[in-house]
N, C-alpha and C positions, 0 to 999 in steps of 0.2 A: 598849667603855667604857660599856656601857648595860645596863639591867636589865628594863624592863617594856615590853610591847607598846603601840604607839601607832598608831592608824588614821589615814591621811592625811585631811585635810579634803577636802570635796567640791571637785572641780575641780583638786586637786593630784595630779600624776601620779607622785610619788615612791613608791618601794616602802614596804611596812610596815617600820617601824624600831623598834628596841628603844631605849627612853629610860631614862636614869638618874634615879632618884628621890632619891638622895642620893649625896654624895661620901664613901664609906667604903672606905678601903684595906684589902684583904685579901691576905695573903701567899700565899693559895691561888688568887689570880687572875692572869692573864697581864698585866694592866695595873696591877699593884700599884704600881710606881714612878711611873708617870704620875699615877694618881689621888692618891697621897700628895702629890706636888708641887702639883697643882692645888688640892687641899684646903687645903694650908698657905698658898698664895699667896692664893687667892680669899677664904677665910674670914678669913685674917689681915688683909686690907685691908678687908673688911666690918666687922670688929671695930674697926678704926681709924677708918673714915670715916662709918659709919652711926650716927646718934644719933636720939633721938625727933624725928619730923617730917622726917627726911631723905627725899627723894623719889628712888626707885631704879628705874631701868629695867633689866630682865633681858632682853637681846636674844639671841634664839635659846634661849629658856628651856627648851623641851621640857617635861619633867615637873617642872620647877622645883625641882631639888635645893637651890637656895640661898634659896628663899622663906622658910623657917623661920628661917634665919640673919638675914635682913634684918628680918623682922617681930619676931623676939624682941628685937631692940635698938630697937624702936620706929619703924623705917622704914616708909615707904609704898611698897609693891611693885607694880610694873606690868610685866606680862609681854608679850613680842613673839615671834612665831614665824610661819613660813609655813604651819603646820598646827595645828589644835587638838589638845590633848593628850587623854588618856583620861578626865580628870576635868572637862574643859570650863573650865579656869581661865586659858587664855591670853587676855589682854585685847585684843590687837591682832593680827590675822592679816594679814601684810604682809611684803614683802621687806626685808632690812636696808638696801637702798639707797633706800627710799621709805617711811618711817614716818610715819603720819598724826597727828603731834603738833606743837605749835608749837616754834619755835626756843627753846633754853635751858630746856626743860621739866623737866630732871632734875639733881639735885645729884650723883648718882653713876650711872654707866652700867656694867653688867656685861656682858661678852661672852665667855663661856667655852666653849672647844672648838667654835667656830663658824666662824671665818674660813676655815678650809681648805675649807669647803663653799660658799664664795662666790667666783665667778669674778672679780668686779670689786672687787679689794682697795681700790683708790683710792676708788671710790664708796662702799664700806662705811665707810671712815675719814671721809670727808666727812660722811656722814649721822650717824655717831656723834658727830662734833665738833658738828654742828648742833644735835642735841637736848640737848647738855650745857650747863648754864649757865656763864657766865664764873667762873672759879675752881673749877669742878667737876672731878671725876676720872673716868677711864675705866679699868677693870680688864679686861685681856684676857689670856687664855691660849689657846694653839693648839698642836697637835702638830707636831713636826718629823720625827723618825724614828719613824714609825708606819705600819702597813700600810694599804693602801687599804680604805676601808669606806664603806657607804652608796652604793656605786657605782650609777650614774655620776655622783653628786653629790659627788665628792671632787676638788677642783680644784687646790689649791695647798698648798705648805709655805712659810710666810712666815719668812724669815731675819731676824736682828736688824737687818741693814742695810736690808731692805725696811720693817721697822717704823719705823726712823728716817726713811727717805725719805717714807713715807706720813704720819708725824706732821708733818714739816716742811710738806708740801704742804697739809695740812688745818689748819695753824696751831696744832698741839698741841705741848706740851712733854713730852719723855720724862723722867719723874722716877725711874723704876727700870726696868731691863731685865735680865732674868735668863734664863740658859740652864739649864733644870732637867735634872738627870740627866747621865750621863756614858757613856763607851764600855762600861763594865761593865754598867750598867743597860740600855743598848741591846741588848747581847748577850743579856741575860735575856729581854727582850721578843721578840727575834727567835727565841729558843729556843722560846717559846710558839707563835709562828707556824709554826715548823718542824713541830711536832706537831699543833697545833690545826687547822691548815688543810691538813695533809698526811695521813699514814697513819691518824691517829686522829680524823679529822673526823666520822666516823659517830656517830650519836646513841645507840648502844646503851650499856648500863650499863658494860660492860667498858672500852669506850674512854673513857667519862666518868671512870672511876676512874683510868685510866692517865694521862689528860690532867692531872688534879689532882695526881697524884704527880709528874709531870714539871715542872709549874708550880712546885710547891713546891721541888723539887730545884734548878731554875734560879734561883729567887729567893733561896734560901739561899746558893747558890754566889755569886751577885752581892753578897750582904751581906758575905760573907767576903772576896770580892775587893775590895770597897770599903774594908773595914777594913785590908787589907794594901796596896792600891795606889791607892786612891781619890784621894789627893792628888797623885799623879804622872801621872795620865792626862791627855790633851791636851784633852779636852772639846770636840773639834771635832765629833764625832757626839754628839748629845744628844737628849733626848726631847721637851721642850716649851719653846716660847718664851713668856715671861710678862712682861707689860709693865704699868706704871702710868703713865698719861698725865694731864696737866693741861691744861685749856683756860684760857689766860691771861685776866685781866681787861683792861679797856681800858687800864689804866695799867701792865699787865705784872706786877702783884702777884698772889700766891696767896692765896686765902681759906682760913680754917681748916676 
């Protein structure tokens, strides 16, 4: 789900990872359905919540694919990550469980495609809640049915029930919880894994062309399957869990 090379910061022992510079869904990619869902949810809530002067934290920002979305709406963008990105624009290098900012510093907190790389889910929620001001919102997306990646730093898949439990423990209110994708789209994503990490994993041009063709075939088949059967599938297996949380004010009311 990533596109450009990022070198790890000094002292960080994670492998060199590929980071996404924008959320742009392409039917030629194996993560088409995931990116489409994350793009819709994250950018949709940015459009709703970010106004001129809104202070926004992007936690686990990587190469900051959402920075332009925030700043184009007049928001003040602050990036957090464990390693500096290739352009040197991460403001705070720190773990998600210990961010060096004061309580209630942010109107909106974004945490997209990050929590599965955090072993301490409860600790992450506590810290996200701490840095959010009363009445503020937290926008989270994280994969559910998706292959292991950035190993060995791929720790958890957070279910909707765990989101609710973590939110209650951290004093947050779940305003929207969505299971993105369905069994048809999961099959298309697994189809990509079958070839991309199997017989056609080699980097030569012939394998590359075959992978693209097979991705396109799988994604188009999934679109047709969704058109025919999408309303009847169980949606027990799905691609992403996406959540909007609110930190209550002292009187329990929400701010605009």
